[in-house]
N, C-alpha and C positions, 0 to 999 in steps of 0.2 A: 023478642025478636029473632027469627031464625034464619044463620048464615050456613051455607051450603058450599061446598067446594069439594072437590074430587076425594081428600081424604079427611077432610073435618068436615064435623057437621055439630052446629052451636044450636041450643035447643032452650036457651036460659036459666035454665034450668039444672040442665048437666050438659056434657059433651060426651059425643060418639067418634070415635076414629075409626078409621078404617086401618086392620090390621096387614098390613105389606109383610109382616113375616110368611102371609098366609097364601099370596097374590105369585102366580094367576089363577093358582088353582079353586080357592074359594075366595068367597067375599063374606069378610066376616065383620063387622059395627063392633067396637068394644064400649061401653059406657063410663067414664069420666064423671068422678062427683065430687073430686077435690085436690088436692098438691100432691098427696101419696101418690093414689091412681096416675096422675098425669106424667109423676117424678119415674114412674116404674116404666108407664108407657114409653118415652123417651129413650129412658136407660136400655128396654130389651127390644128396642128397635118397631116395637107398634108403628111409631111413626118416626122418620128421618128425614132429613135434610133443614140446612140452616135454619131458613124462615121458618117452615113447618113448625118445628123445634119450639124457635120465639111462640108462636102463634101458640101452640099447644101449652107453654109456661103460662103466658097472660091470662088462656082461660082460668088453666089450674088456680091461680094465684087468687081469680076472682071467685070461683067454685069455693073456694077454702072459705073465704071472708065471707061468703052468704052461706057455710054450714056453721061458723061461727056466729052468725047473726048478730047481736046485739052486740056481745062482745068484740068483733071486729074491732080492729086497731092496728096500727101498723107496727106498734110494739107485738101485737098477738099473733101478728103474719107473719113475724120473722122466724120461727122454724121453718112455714112452711118455706119461703124464699131459703133459707138454707139447703132444702130437701132437693127444690128442684134447679137450683143454681150446679147440686154434686152431681145431678144425674149424667150429664156429659159436657166434658169440659173443653173443647176446641172449637164448638159450634158459640161463634161472638155475641148473634142474635140472643140467643137463650139470654144471655147478661146485658143484651141492652133494653128487651121487653122489660126483664123486670125490675131492672133500672128504671123506667118509664113508670111501672106500675109505682113503685116507690113516691116516686116524686107527687102522684094521684094522690094516695094513700097517708101523705104524712101530716095533713089536718085535717083529717076527715076521723069518722069512727061510724058503728053501725049502721042503717040502712042509706044513708049517705055516702058512705064507703063501699058498701057493695054495689050501689049504683054506678056507682063514678068509677069503679074496678070492671063490670061488666062493658059498660058503653067504651069506655078504654081498650079492651082486649078483641071488642067488636070493628073499632077503629084500627089498631093495628090487622087484624085479617083484611079490612075493604082495601086499606092502605096498600099490602102489599101488593093483593089483586092489580089495584090500579099501576102501580108501580112495574110489575113483571110485565103488563102490556106496553108500556112506554120501554121497557127493555129493547122487547122484542122489536117494535119499529127502530131503533137505533141500530140494532146489533145487525136485523138484516141489511143494514144501509150496507154493513163494511164486508158481505159477501160478494165473493166473484156470479157474472151470471151464471148460470145451471147449474149451480158449485154441488158437489159431494163433499159431505162433514163428516167429521168422525167427533163420538162425544161419550164420555166415560162417565158412570155413576148413574144417577136419575136426578132430573133438574128439572120433571115436570110438575102436574097440576098436584102430582102425587108429593112433591117435595115442598110446596110452597102454601100461600091462599089459592093460589088457581095459576093456570095460562103456563109457570113455569119462567124460569130464566134463561138457561141455555137452553132447553127445550123449549122456551115460551120464544127465542129466538129463530130457534128452525121452524117455531109452528107458522109464527109469520111470516118465514121466508116461501112458505110450500104456499100460504094464502096466498103470496103476493106471486108466484109462479115463477121465482128465484131460486128452487131446489130440485137437484135429481133424488139426492138417494142420500140418506143416514148410514154410517154405520155405527154400531153401538157396541163396546165392548162388552162382556159379560162383567166385568167389574167381582173380580175374587176380593175378600169372601164370603162377601154376606150377596152378590150377583143379583143388583141390583140394577146393572144396564137389563141382564139378559129377563129377570125376573120381571121388572118395573118396567123400565123403559122401550123395551120392545112389546110389550102389551100397552102401552099408551101411544105408541105410535102408529100402530097396528089398528087401535080402536078409532083414529083419528084419519085413516087412509094411506098417513104416509110411508112414502117405499123404505123400510128397514131390513139392514143385512146384520144379523146377530154372528159378530168373532168372538174369536178367544181372544184375552187382553195381549197377548203374545204375539198375535197377526197384525198390530196396529204397523211396525216397521214395515213388514211385507205390501202393506197397503201404500205407504208412502213411498215406498222405493219405485211400486208399479202406475204410480201418477192417479191413482183413484183417489185421493182425499184433496181437496184445496186448500179444507182450513177445519181446524178442530176448536171446537166451541167446549166449555164446562163450567159447572158453577163454582163456588168457593164456601168456606165454613168462615173464613177469618181474612181478612186484607190488613198487613200492619203497614204504619205509615210510609214505608219506600215501597210498598208493592208488592213485596213477597205475598204470598198467596199461601195459606193452607186450604187443600181441599182432598176427596177420597184419595186414599193411596194409590199410585200406578199415576196420578195426574203428573206430577214430576217427570216419568218415565216419556210422557206423551209431550213434554215441553220442549225437552232435548231433540225426539227424533223430529218435532217438526220444525225446530231450527236446523236441524242437518238437511231436512229436505226443502226450506226454506218456504213451509207453508205458515201461514199467519196461525198462532195461538191465543185465542180471544176467551175471557172470563168477562161471567155475565153473575154478579151480585146486586142486589140491592142497597143502598148507602149502611145500612144499621150491620152492615159486615163488614165494614169500613172502622178497624180498631185505631186511631191514630194515640194511644196511650203506647204502644208498641211501636217501636222504631223499627225493627226488623225480622221474618222468620225464625230465627233463632231464638226469641222468646216467645216464640207459642208451643202451650204446652201438647203437646200430641198423643192424644188417647190411646192406649194399648188396652187390648180387646182378649177376653180369655182366648186361650189357647185352642179352646173345644170347636172354635171357629173355622179355624184350620185345619184340625185334624178331620172334620167332617162335616159334609152338605144333611142339612134337614133332619138328621140323627144316623146316617147311613156315614160308618167310620172307613176313611181313605189313609189313615197314616198308621203304625204304630203308637199303643195308647199312651207312651211316659215317653215318645218324640220329644226335645226341644222345641216350642214356635214361638217366634219373632211375630206379631201380629198388631203393626200400629195400625190405625184406622185411618190415619191420613201423614201426607208428605206435603214437603213446602217447597213450592216452586218460585224460585226467584226471580224479581221484578225484570232481570232483563231479560229473560226467556219468553216476556209475555208481551204480546204486538199490541195489544187493547183490552182496560177492563169498563166493561158497560154496567153504569148503574142508572135508574129514574132519573137523575142528573143532565146524564153526560155521559159523551165519550174520553176516555183517558189513554192518550197512545203512547207508547215507549215509557210505561209510570216509572216517577221518580220521587222523593220525599216531598219535593217543590209542586209539581203537578196535582199531586193526591189532597196538598195541603188545599192548594188554590180549589179545588173541583169541592172540597167538604164546605170549603167558605161561603162556594157559591157565588 
């Protein structure tokens, strides 16, 4: 059974990933045949966005089982699971997907294991799309009429199983006629806002204005933004949220200007095992990503660089967290736990 979304195509015997490093200039699909291919694609940012990373890891593990054939078993898949888990440390959806498939694999082997893993990987993909559509409806209800919103990084169909998390809210609000304009921050150093979010929104006919990350405060001061909407890579038990570097800055600015700060993420992003954001492992990436852009040198070759991929926004700065289960307003440990319990 083939499942296709904006960035992920499943063909039963292999996976294809849209190489997001090449957008918007080129549209190139890369074939994935096993766990090593999937892990490399995740680490090298071929695919990015917490939900899409989890989906890719699930498919990668299923393909690894297929590659092992009759020898496929939970024990035989242990090295593949370790490789995938090490590909990016911050996005909890990656570990959630692997743990879910490990549960499926525990008592099976061979053809039965292969079939079960493929079916569950497809289920994860389909469930994410449905969750995003539900989040879009719930989140759009939070926006004031005719709002202009600011968003950061890319949280759309490219980062998920389809529709998007924060961008899904934006898409739904636009379809309702309840959105005026989107301001997309460029999102250094990988420029997901300028390369990906602006590309998605323009393709959908949604008015978008691209701005340098440092312009966000000026826009808010001028009254041009009525809400900030972002995604998340991990949300701890108290509501602290890890997201693309620069998100914390936006939360502080939004609080100062009295603007709602909304986080959209599926339930799989909530990590009740971590009490607060101080326990989140923040991925630090290669210095070359800051010293250059797409091979063009911007800084002295030996200039020291600090390049965290994410930062943590404290729960007290978050107006609401939107999941497919509902809206958590002013998140706390108690409200997060109640939400997880349903």
